[in-house]
N, C-alpha and C positions, 0 to 999 in steps of 0.2 A: 611561542615560536621556539623551536629547538635550535635554529640556526638562522643566519642572515641570508639575504639574497645573493650576495657575491659568493659567500661560502658554499651555498647550494649549487651555484653554477660551477664553481671550482670542483666540487665533488663529482659532478657529472662529467667534467673534462677528465678527471682522474680515472673515470671508468672508460675513457677513450671516446667519449661522445660529445658533440656539440649540444649544449642545453637548449631545448625547445621550450620557449615561454609562451603559453597560450594567452591570447589577448581576449579577455571577456568584455565584449562590447555588444550592445543591443542593436545598434544601427551603424551604418557607414554612410558618410556624405555621398560617396560614389555609388554604392551598391544598394542602399536603402536598408530595409528591415533584414536583420540577420538571424533573429531568434526563430522565426517561423513557428511561433507558438511554444517554443521550448522554454523551460525554466532555467535562467542563466546560472543559478546556484547549483542546481542538479547537474548541469553540464560541467561546471567547474569541478564538482566532485568526480565526475566521470573522467575528466582529463587528468586529475591527480591519479586516478586508478590506472590510466594508460601509461603513467610514468612521469608526468610533469613534476619537476622538482620545485618549481615556483610558478606563480600566476601573476598576470597583469590584469588590472580591473580599470576600465575607463569609467570615470565618474561624471564627465561632462554631460549635461542633460540635453541641451538644445539640439545639437547635431548628432550626438552619439547615443542618446537615450539612457545614459547612466545616472547614478546617484550615489551620494555618500552611503545611503542605507544598503545599496547593493554591495559596496565594498565591505561594510561591516558584516553583512550576512555571509559573504564568501570567506572572509577571514575566520569567522566562527565555525563554518561548516567544513573547511578543508584542513586547517592546521599547518599549511605550508607557508613560506614567506610570500608576501603579496606586495606588488608594486602598485601604487596609485598613479594612474595616468589622468592628467587633467591640465588645464592651463593655470598652474599655480602662480600667483603673483604677490601674495602677502604672507607674512609670518603667521597670521591667524589661521590661514588655510593649512599651514604646516602643523600647527597645534591640533587642528581638527583631524588631520591625517594620522597623527600619532594616537589620538584618542580613539580613532576607529579601528586601530590595531594593525595598520599597515606596517610593513617592514621597511619599505623604500618608497621614494617619491620622485616623480619625473620633474626635472627642471629644463625647460625648453629654451635654449639660447635664442632661437629665432623670434621668440615672442617676448623677450626680456632684454633690457639693456645690461651692460656689463656690471654696473653697480648692483643691480637687482640680483643678477646671477650669483655674484660673490656674497651678497648679504643673505640670500635665501640658502645658499650652500652651507654657510656657517651656522645659520639658525637650524637647519635640518640636522646637522651633526650634533648640535647642542641638545636636540630633542631625542637623540638616539635613532634617528632615521638615516637610511643610506640614500644619499642623493644620486640619482642617475642623471648625469649631465648629457642632454641630447644636443647633438651638433649636426650641421649639414653643410658647413663650409670650412675652409682651412683656417680662417680667422677664429671661428668658434672652437675648432679643435685646439688652436693655440691657447685659448682661454682655459679650456679643460686641462691642458697640460700645465698651465701656470697655476691652476688650482691643485694640481696633482690629484685629479679626480680618480677615485678607485673604481668607479663604475661610469662607463661612457657608452652612450648609445648613438649610433649613426642612423639618422632617418633617411631612408632611400627615396622618400617622397617629400613633397613640399607641404609642410604642415600649415604654412601661412595661407595656402590655397585649399586647405581642408583635405589634403591628400587625395585629390581627385585626378592628379596627374599619373602617368604611367612610369613611375620611378623604378629603377632596377638596382640590383646589387652592385652595379658598377660604382655607385657612390661610396659604398663600404670599401671597395677595392682601392679607390682613389685616396681615401682619407685615413685608412687604418694605420698606416705607418707613422702617422703623426700623433697617435694616442700616447698618453702618459705611460712611461715604462711600468710594466706590471699591472696596468689597469685591466679590469674585466671589460671586454668589448662586446657590445650587443648590436647586431644588425637588425634594424627595425623596418618593418613595412616592405612591401614588394616581394615577400617570400611566398611563392605560390606552388613550389614543387621541390622535389628532392634535388634537382639540378641547382635551383636557387640556393638551397641550404648548403650544398657542396661548394658553390661559388663563394658564399659568405665565409665558410670554414677556410677555404683556400686563401681568402684575403686576411685571415687572422682573427675572425670573430670567435669568441668563446660561446656565444649564444645567439639564437635567432628568435625574434619576437614575431609571432604569427597570429593574425586574427582572421581576416576574411576568408582565406583559403581553408582554414579549419571549419568555419561555420558553414561554408558552401559545399563542403565535401559530402559525397554520398555516404561515406563511411568515415566518420571523424577519427575513430581509433586507428584505422589503416593509414589515413593521411598523417596522423601524428607519428606513427611508427616510421613512416617513410622519411620524415624530416629529421629523425635522430641519426644523423650521419656521423662518420668518424671525425674526431677533432684533429685538425691538421696542425694546429699550433697551440697545444695545451700549455706550453710554457708561458703564454701571455698571462695566464690566470694565476701564476705562482707568486 
């Protein structure tokens, strides 16, 4: 890896663009099968070709159809920073994440208690991983701020309900101002159009993480290009 996840997002912001992070997932609890016969590793390579500076890979198996092996294969095939998305709960899973070659790891405040978030955050840093602290409430954002988290994700949907709700970018808009100063802010889920990406940018997001909308697009490359909107608040990533 030539750079980290946060640095790659910052570089995209410096080019005047919100970073679009494709979410490589095989299934959605709400939408069902997303691959439609496609090879997720080949699609990941295509997305990097479209300009994706980083990738997210869902490794949860039961509901999202992912696996650690998929993460490993995408890391090897693409050469860009990769975020592991899963319900991480133990330091051993962090060790595995680092061994698989991921650059960053998702820590979901909604599925962890505060002690666990703090413990896993420190352990991730100790392994050279960049922890992306995911929040969806003001109290969770306060914890991210207390950690001085450098990467913060706002999930616009309810992960506890497996993201089957119709969340909107309004959650990013309501929570963004509470992010740690200088943190790279990622708006996650509920991004389905250029208008959504622009709304996230207007709220102060440095990046948008997009999965289902890309997988269901008739032309994935055109959809990806449409989401690369101007960065409204590039100073957040400095």
